[in-house]
N, C-alpha and C positions, 0 to 999 in steps of 0.2 A: 576326376575322370573315373569311369568304370574300368577296373583292371582287366575285365574279361573281354570288353568290346573296344576299348579305347575311345568310347564316346563320352560326352559330358554326362555326368550323373545328374539326371533331372530331379531326382528326389532330394539330392543335396542342395541343388539350386533353389528348389521350391522351399526347402527348410530355411535357407538363408533369407529368402524374400519374406516368408511368414514371420521369421524371427525379427527382422527389421520392422515389419508392420506392427508386430506386438509391442516392440520397443517404443515406436512412435505413439501408439495408443496409450501405453502406460505413461509416457511423458505428457500426453494431452490431458490425461486424467489427473496426474499428480503435479506436474509443473515444477517439481524440484525434488531433491533428495530429502529423506526424512531427517529432520534435525535431531541432535542429541536431546535426551530427556531433561538434563539439568545443566546448569552453567555455574562457573566459578563466580562468586559474588565480589571477587577482588576487582577494584577499579570501578565500582558502581557510581554512577552520577545520576542525580535526580534533577530534571529540568521541568519547570512549570512557568505559566504566565501568572501575572497578578490577577486575582479575582476582580471582576468588573461589577459595577453596581447592578447592571441588568442581568448578569449571568455569574453566579457564584461558584460554579462547578467546573472550572477549566481542568483539563487532564494533567496529570503528572506523568511524565515520561521517565521510566526507570531504565537507564542505559547501562547494560553490563559490558565489561571490557572497555570502558571509556578511557582507560589509560592509553589506548591506541586511537589515533585521530579519526580513523575511518569509522569508529563506533560512536563518535560524538555528533550531535546535531550541528549542522553548519549554517553558514550564511551564504546565500547565492550572490556572487559578485561578477561584474564584467571587468576584464583587465586587457591591457595591451600586452601581447606576448608574441615574440618571434615575428614582429611586424604586422600582426593582425589582431582583431578583437576576439577574445575568447571568454567563455563563461566558465567559472569555477565555483566549487562549493568549499568555503573556508571552514574547516572543522575546528578552528580555534575560537570561533564566535558563533554561539547558537542564536537562531532567530526562528520564531513561529510565524508562519504566514496564515492569516486568518480571514474569514469572511462570515457574514450572517446572511442567511437566505430563507425566505418563507416559501412554503408550498402548500397547496390545498388539495384535499381529496373530497369525495362525497361525504365523508364523516366529519371532517374538521379542517382547520388551518393549523399548520405546525411551523416551527422555526428550527433551522439547522445552524448550529455553530460549527464551522469548519476549521480544522487545524491541519496545516500542511507542513511537513518537515522534510529536510533532505540531508543526505550524508555524502561524504567525499566519494566513497566507492564501496562496492562489495568486492573483497579481494579475490583474486584468482586462486583456485586450489583444486587439485585432483583428488587428494585423499585428506578429508572428505571432498567430494566433488561439488563445487559451487556452480550450479547451472546458471544462476543469475549474476555471475561476476560481470563487473563493468562499473562505469562511472555514474555518479549523480543519482543513485537510487533514492526513493522517497516513500513516505507513508502519509496517508490521509486518515484522520480521525474525525468523524462527523457525529456530533451529539444532537439528537432530535428531541425537541421539547414541545409540550402541548401549550395551550393558551394560558395555562396557570403556571408556566415556566417550570414544570416538573419534567426532568429528563426521562424519556421513554425508551430510547434506543441509543446504543453506541455502535457505530459502523466503522470498521477498520479495513483498509485495503492498501496495497502497494500502489504507488503512482503509475505502475505499468498496467494496473487493472487486476493483478493476480491476488489470490488469497483473500478475497472479500469475505467478511464475516459480520453478522449482525447479532448483537447481544441485547435482549430486552431487559428492562428493569421492572421492579415490582409495581411501578406506576402504570404499566401498560396492561390493558384488558386482555386476558388470555384468549378472548374470542377472536382477536385479530392475528393470533399467531399462525404460522404455517401449520398445515395438517401434520399430525404425528411429530410435533416439535419435541425434542428430548427434554427430560426433566433436569438433568444435571450438567452434562458436557456435550459439546459439539466438536467434531473432528474437522480440522481445516488443513488438509494436505500435510499431515504429520504432526501438527500442533493440536493440543487439546485445550479448547477455550470453554469458558462457562456457557451454558445454554440459557441461564437466567442470572440476574443480579438482584440484590435487595433494593428496596426503595432508597434513594439517595436524597439527602437533605442539604440545606444551604451551607452547612458547616463542613461538608465532606467533599472529596474529590475522587474522580476516577483515576485509577492507576493503570497505565499502559506499559507492560513489561516487554522490553525489546531485546531479542536475542542478539548476541554479538555476531559480527561478520555478515550474517545473512539478513539482519535487520527484520526478522520475522516477529510478529506480535505473538508472544508465547503465553500471555495471560492478560485478562482484563478484569479488574476488580474494584470494589469500592474501598477507599482507604480506611483502614481501621487502626487508629493510633499512629505512632511514629516508629514503624518497624525498621526504618533505615536511617536512624538518627545519626549514624556515623558516616553516611554517604556524603559525597560532595554535592551540595545543593546550589542550583543556579536558577535565578529568575530571568527568563529570556524575554527580550522585547517582542511585542506583537507588531507585525507589519501587515498592511492590507495584502491579501492574496493577489489582487490586481497589480501590485507593484512588481511582480515577477515578469510582467510584460513590459516594464519600463525601468530597466536597470540602468542607473547612471554610469556614464563612461568617464574615466579620468580625462580631464581637460575639456569636458563638455559633451553634450549629446547623450543618447541612450540606445540601448538594444534590448532585445527580449531574451528571456530564458528559453524560449521555444522557437523552433524553426517556423518561418512564415510562409514558405513556398512549397509546393508539391515537388518531390514526393515525401518530404519529411515534415510537412506542415502539421503543427499541433503536437509535435514530439519535443522532448527536452534535448537541448543541444549537447552533443557529446555523449549521449546516453545509450549508444548501441550496445546491446548485450549479445556478443558474438556466439556464444554457445547456444543461447535460445534461438537466435536467428538460424543457426545451422541445423538444430534438431527439431524445432517446432514450427518453422515457417511453412513447411509443406502441409502438415495436418491442420494447422490453424488458418491456412490460406492468407497469411499476413507476413510479408517479408520482414516487416519491422517489429515483429512480435517481441515482447520483452522490453521495448523502449518505454521509458517513462513519458507521461503525457500531460498536456495541459488539462485542467479541470474547470468546467464552467458551463459552456454552451456549445453544443456540437456544431451549430450553424456558424458560430464565431470561430471555433478552433479548426473546423473542417475535419475533425478526427473524433469518432465516438470513443468514449472511455468505457470500452466493453469489459465486462467482468466474467465472461465465459469464453474459453478458448474455442469452443465449437462455433464455426463461422456462421452457421444459420441463426445464432443468437446474438450476432454482433450489435444489433440495434435494440433488441428487447432487453438486453442486460446492461445497457448504457447507463452508467452512474450519473452522467450529465442530466438525464431524465430521472430524478430521484424517485418519483412516484412509480414510473415504469420499472425501475430497478427493484423497488420493494415488491411490486407485484410479481415480477419475474422470479424472485426468490421466495414467493409464497406468502408474503406479509399482506394483510388485508386492511391496512390503515385507510 
């Protein structure tokens, strides 16, 4: 109130509105708090798949803080609980959900090796604030190869569509890079990832370093030696990505990891992110913003895997259309 007139202070009200608007814009641009620069290496676990004859460079996932279950890669399971079917992520057993997909552009035909992982939860916290707190968060790592089976790109993204990053290797012609691509590092909402990797050969692997609690990708690199010889090492089974739509039920039958009907169609069951819904649903024009999604075919899932919170880019940034996704982010493959 204005003390001299007893009338509402319009300037103060306007300041509040502008402050709220700026806050929403900052959230829309950043999508999360800036993570700490370093992590404690205690409790490090290294998870990988067995190299296959056709692809010798599966990623190594370096999981910090894996002495806590929510920081371990889990296995998606369907259970009977409280008289109903529920989907859970069991952090005691790691599984890599994988797929192989080809795509073509005017330049060539390429192959994507897709790795999907999930965790039990991102824990709730106010200090530091975890905007993405909630159950069943996941990561996608997509390695793009040319027809000579040389890895060209490593794409990482949360299964909600946030924090998409593309890292090229030395095998990729710089003529197809986005304009003004940086020489050394790229900023991904508070994380610093490499802008380029060296050529990777058949006896090497990509390392994906995963930040504890937030499950953010905090580095991508080509493995050089055995720098983590003392870490717990786990070879995880590979299961077809499609199996997430056909989870076996105890006693027979099956269910899906994803909701099948509107309005939740194509989203991971139980993966509501309440803080993101509260703070980002209006600027993103998506009430279900932050929920993890099915990945594959938008016509099948009924839900675009968008990688930009700006609603006018909902379809042009859709990872389900990998060629369109690359072009949206400036790549000229």
